[in-house]
C-alpha angles and dihedrals in degrees: 000000000000092000090049092051092046090050092053092048092050091045092049092048092050093046093052093043091057097043091050093049090047092049090053094051093049096047090049089051092052101049109131122235110206114216140159116292117237096354090168092050088229088140096049112249100330110149094019130103127207141198135186140198107224135194107195093188093268112046138008123240119192131207095004110181111243106222092187117022089198086073089068101050094156093050101047122037133166119230135172109324089333150039140269121212113199132182102234151145114277114188101307093335128101107220102202096163127046124183132182127180150156136200117219139163120243108232124234087257101042115137108170147347116216136174144157128240145173129200140192100173147122084232137006141158137194110183152140123236135184126236089275089053091248110154112253103170134002107203091204095054105025102038138265095286124069118200109232100180093095090052105048115149091013129121108245133183122225106198136181120193133176127179144181119232103166100052093251111114126210097085106155140195123179123190128185144151094055106181136167114203118204135188107268110248114196110238122218108252128219086251095056091050091047093051089046089057093045090052092051088049094050091047090048093048088049096053090045093053091050090052093052092049089050089056099044096050097067088051088054096044 
């Protein structure tokens, strides 16, 4: 009876240890890493939001939300691995300000956000803001790499803007090579999980064999 109870306890402990370890491995491997959606603009402007400043010949309207960026083909254009914003004529309207932005959550392993840009404009900005729209990093003034380690697990906004100030349209801003670098985290491989399962089976069989021997020995005594 004592050996049987001891066997059950050993088996239970082994089983729970294996399950706990396996759960930890699976949870670790499925940890999500937030990133910028469609950073290469391969899928059009999916994930991005736009605004424009418009003069319709009578009045000006600032920061008008763009429901469909395709309605402003002269102002928002995709290029190689990036986008170009241009102050331009759209139908009968003068678009003298163009804005493109995306909110994202910096992951717990985020290291930096880098990009490239080229501008020929009266005004432009390539910047990173927090959820309260406080400026965190101006890529023109502070360099092409923004440190994200201080903003991990926070909602951030990446924004591009170009504007006309001399009543001559054609101001441009091109942004490309948008990348988020994260600390590499080793992922459990199929081999590792298989070895874990084999180890659990080996320990189980060893314990079972030990129990069988303990039951046979009194009979042979």
